[in-house]
C-alpha positions in Angstrom: 15.4 -9.5 7.4 15.6 -12.8 9.2 15.2 -16.4 7.9 12.4 -18.4 9.3 12.4 -22.2 9.5 9.3 -22.4 11.7 6.4 -24.4 10.3 3.3 -22.1 10.2 0.8 -24.7 11.2 -2.3 -22.7 11.9 -3.1 -20.2 9.1 -6.0 -17.7 8.8 -7.1 -16.5 5.3 -8.7 -13.0 5.4 -10.7 -13.0 2.2 -12.2 -10.1 0.3 -14.9 -11.7 -2.0 -15.1 -8.7 -4.4 -11.5 -7.5 -4.8 -10.0 -7.3 -8.3 -11.2 -9.1 -11.4 -10.2 -12.7 -10.4 -13.0 -15.3 -10.1 -12.6 -16.6 -6.6 -15.3 -19.3 -6.5 -12.7 -22.0 -7.4 -9.6 -20.1 -6.2 -10.3 -20.0 -2.5 -11.0 -23.8 -2.1 -7.9 -24.5 -4.2 -5.7 -22.4 -1.9 -7.1 -24.1 1.1 -6.5 -27.5 -0.4 -2.9 -26.7 -1.2 -2.4 -25.6 2.4 -4.1 -28.7 3.8 -2.0 -31.0 1.6 1.1 -29.4 3.2 -0.1 -30.1 6.7 -1.5 -26.6 7.5 -4.7 -26.1 9.5 -6.7 -23.4 7.7 -9.6 -21.2 8.7 -11.1 -18.3 6.8 -12.4 -14.8 7.7 -14.5 -13.0 5.0 -14.7 -9.2 4.9 -18.1 -7.6 4.5 -17.2 -3.9 4.6 -19.0 -3.6 8.0 -16.5 -2.9 10.8 -14.1 -5.4 9.5 -11.2 -4.3 11.7 -13.1 -4.7 14.9 -14.5 -8.1 13.8 -11.1 -9.4 12.8 -9.4 -8.1 15.9 -12.0 -9.9 18.1 -11.7 -13.1 16.0 -7.9 -13.1 16.5 -8.4 -12.6 20.3 -10.5 -15.8 20.3 -8.3 -17.9 18.1 -4.5 -18.5 17.8 -2.8 -18.5 14.4 0.8 -18.7 13.3 0.2 -16.5 10.3 -2.6 -14.4 8.7 -2.8 -14.2 4.9 -4.5 -11.2 3.3 -6.2 -12.6 0.2 -7.4 -9.6 -1.6 -6.4 -6.1 -2.9 -4.6 -3.2 -1.2 -7.6 -2.5 1.1 -7.6 -6.1 2.4 -3.8 -5.8 3.0 -4.3 -2.5 4.9 -7.0 -4.1 7.1 -4.9 -7.1 8.0 -1.7 -5.0 8.5 -3.6 -2.6 10.7 -4.9 -5.4 13.0 -1.6 -7.2 13.1 0.6 -4.1 13.7 2.4 -4.4 17.0 1.6 -8.1 17.3 3.9 -11.1 17.0 1.9 -12.7 14.2 3.2 -12.3 10.6 1.2 -11.3 7.6 1.4 -12.9 4.2 -0.2 -11.6 1.1 -2.1 -13.4 -1.7 -2.5 -10.5 -4.2 -6.0 -10.5 -5.7 -6.6 -6.8 -6.3 -6.1 -4.3 -9.1 -2.9 -2.8 -7.8 -1.3 -5.1 -5.2 1.3 -2.4 -4.3 2.8 -3.7 -1.1 3.1 -7.3 -2.4 5.2 -6.1 -5.3 7.5 -4.1 -3.0 7.9 -7.3 -0.9 8.8 -9.4 -3.9 5.8 -11.6 -3.6 4.7 -13.5 -6.7 1.6 -12.0 -8.4 0.0 -15.3 -9.3 -2.1 -16.5 -6.3 -0.8 -20.1 -6.1 2.8 -19.0 -6.5 2.3 -16.4 -3.8 1.0 -19.1 -1.5 4.5 -20.7 -1.5 5.6 -18.0 0.9 4.0 -20.2 3.6 6.6 -23.0 3.2 9.6 -21.1 1.8 9.8 -17.8 3.6 11.7 -15.2 5.5 10.1 -12.9 8.1 10.7 -9.2 7.8 9.7 -6.5 10.4 8.8 -3.3 8.5 7.8 0.2 9.3 4.2 1.5 9.0 2.8 5.0 8.9 0.1 7.1 10.6 -1.4 9.6 8.1 -3.9 12.0 9.6 -4.6 9.4 12.3 -5.1 6.6 9.8 -3.0 3.5 9.5 -1.0 3.2 6.2 1.1 0.1 5.4 2.5 1.2 2.0 1.8 4.5 0.2 -0.5 7.5 0.6 -0.8 10.6 -1.5 -2.5 13.9 -2.0 -3.1 15.7 -5.3 -3.5 14.2 -8.8 -3.1 10.5 -8.0 -5.5 10.7 -5.1 -8.1 12.3 -7.4 -7.6 9.6 -10.0 -7.9 6.8 -7.4 -11.2 8.4 -6.1 -12.6 8.6 -9.6 -11.4 5.1 -10.5 -13.0 3.6 -7.3 -16.4 5.2 -8.3 -16.4 3.4 -11.7 -17.5 0.0 -12.6 -14.4 -1.1 -14.6 -11.2 -2.3 -13.1 -7.7 -2.9 -14.5 -4.8 -0.8 -15.8 -6.7 0.4 -18.9 -9.5 1.9 -16.9 -7.1 3.6 -14.6 -5.2 5.2 -17.5 -8.5 6.4 -19.1 -9.5 8.1 -15.8 -6.0 9.6 -15.4 -6.1 11.1 -18.9 -9.5 12.6 -18.4 -8.6 14.2 -15.1 -5.2 15.5 -16.3 -6.8 17.9 -18.8 -8.5 19.9 -16.1 -6.4 19.3 -13.0 -5.2 22.4 -11.0 -2.2 21.9 -8.7 -2.5 23.0 -5.1 0.0 24.9 -3.0 1.5 23.1 0.0 3.3 24.0 3.2 5.3 21.2 4.7 7.1 21.2 8.0 9.2 18.1 8.9 11.6 17.3 11.6 14.4 18.0 9.0 13.2 21.0 6.9 10.4 23.2 5.7 9.1 23.5 2.1 6.4 25.6 0.5 5.3 25.6 -3.1 2.9 24.1 -5.7 2.7 20.4 -6.3 1.0 18.3 -8.9 1.0 15.5 -6.4 2.6 14.6 -3.1 3.2 11.0 -2.1 3.8 10.0 1.5 6.0 6.9 1.0 7.5 4.3 3.2 7.8 2.0 0.1 8.9 2.5 -3.5 6.3 1.3 -6.1 2.7 1.9 -6.8 0.6 -1.0 -7.9 0.7 0.5 -11.4 4.5 -0.2 -11.3 5.3 3.6 -11.1 8.4 3.9 -9.0 7.8 7.0 -6.9 10.6 6.4 -4.3 13.4 4.4 -5.8 15.7 4.2 -2.8 13.1 3.4 -0.2 13.9 1.1 2.7 10.9 -0.4 4.4 12.6 -0.9 7.8 14.9 2.1 8.3 12.7 4.2 10.5 12.3 7.0 7.9 9.7 7.9 5.3 9.8 10.2 2.3 7.6 12.9 0.9 7.9 12.6 -2.9 6.8 15.8 -4.7 6.0 16.2 -8.4 5.9 19.9 -9.1 3.8 21.4 -11.9 5.3 20.6 -15.3 4.4 21.7 -18.8 2.6 19.3 -21.1 5.7 19.0 -23.2 7.4 17.3 -20.2 4.7 14.7 -19.5 6.2 11.9 -21.5 9.6 12.5 -20.0 8.0 12.4 -16.5 6.3 9.1 -17.2 9.6 7.7 -18.5 11.4 8.7 -15.3 8.7 7.2 -13.1 8.7 3.8 -14.9 12.6 3.6 -14.9 13.6 4.3 -11.3 14.5 7.9 -12.4 12.3 9.9 -10.0 15.1 12.2 -8.9 16.4 12.7 -12.5 13.5 15.0 -13.4 13.6 18.8 -13.1 10.1 18.7 -11.6 10.6 16.3 -8.6 12.0 16.6 -5.1 12.1 14.3 -2.1 12.0 15.2 1.6 13.2 12.5 4.0 11.9 12.6 7.5 10.4 10.9 10.6 7.6 13.4 11.1 5.7 15.8 8.9 2.9 18.4 9.1 1.2 19.1 5.8 -1.0 22.1 4.9 -2.8 22.7 1.7 -3.0 26.5 1.6 -6.5 27.9 1.5 -8.1 24.5 2.3 -9.5 22.9 5.5 -9.5 19.4 4.2 -7.8 17.3 1.5 -8.7 14.4 -0.7 -6.1 11.6 0.0 -5.6 8.0 -0.9 -4.2 5.6 1.7 -3.2 2.2 0.5 -5.5 2.6 -2.5 -8.5 3.8 -0.5 -9.7 7.4 -1.1 -11.0 9.6 1.7 -11.2 13.2 2.8 -8.9 14.2 5.7 -8.9 17.4 7.8 -6.0 19.7 7.6 -3.3 20.2 8.8 -2.2 16.6 8.2 0.1 15.0 10.7 2.3 12.1 9.5 4.4 9.9 11.7 6.2 6.6 11.3 5.8 3.5 13.4 9.3 1.9 13.2 9.4 -1.9 12.8 5.8 -2.4 13.7 4.6 -5.1 11.2 5.9 -8.6 10.7 5.5 -9.8 7.1 6.3 -13.0 5.2 8.4 -12.6 2.1 10.0 -15.2 -0.3 13.1 -16.8 1.1 15.2 -15.4 -1.8 13.9 -11.8 -1.5 16.5 -9.1 -1.0 
């Protein structure tokens, strides 16, 4: 991670007007005002859900910026990261979603105005990204139970941790684990799993620590498996996941690799979530890492 003293004069905000529960009518003008007061030149790009990646890519080809700030939830961060991947323009994050997973792993403040300070007091970090089934992923992806919960949660009208927990409890009662076959460049594993997380980072937006020893820039990713466990072990499992104790459980394992091929036995497609967005992907699923492909702004004091 390198320090950056360069003044980021021209800044683009990529705004998602409907992410999370925060009222943005006053927030967006306030963020722009704070930037202007510091001498930044600010423009905005608003997402619509209609071919946003192509529209943003074309916009950046026509205009020059020193940094692009993703102001939204995990989906907005994924969009901006995907477009900036491989470019020399850094991404900042103003977390406005329900989870805000990558921003937490980068040590970015979760209050919007505090997060904005990364513009004038920052370091630049070049991190790895993933390709999961041909789809760009900046943070975490998974198959199994959590992917199902994310899909059900996204279909509902209520946001926030409480709604997520309610959905998780409902789905847990009837959930059936799948059987996986995984071939990596290091090893092969086959067995049942409650969920399988494809992780370049460490923490879900829910603050569950699925991959405690993750390094975002080491050229490796981890497949974090939770194997089927009895109901009597559920509270213990939650305790481990919220206290950096993933590998202390009898029902977890981690496969470290640079490439993986994942099958769900008896299935031709799988429900997945990639950076908080649910989708069905054809099997087998190929996963690869893009080493040091994304420039991000983090607080100057971040580890």
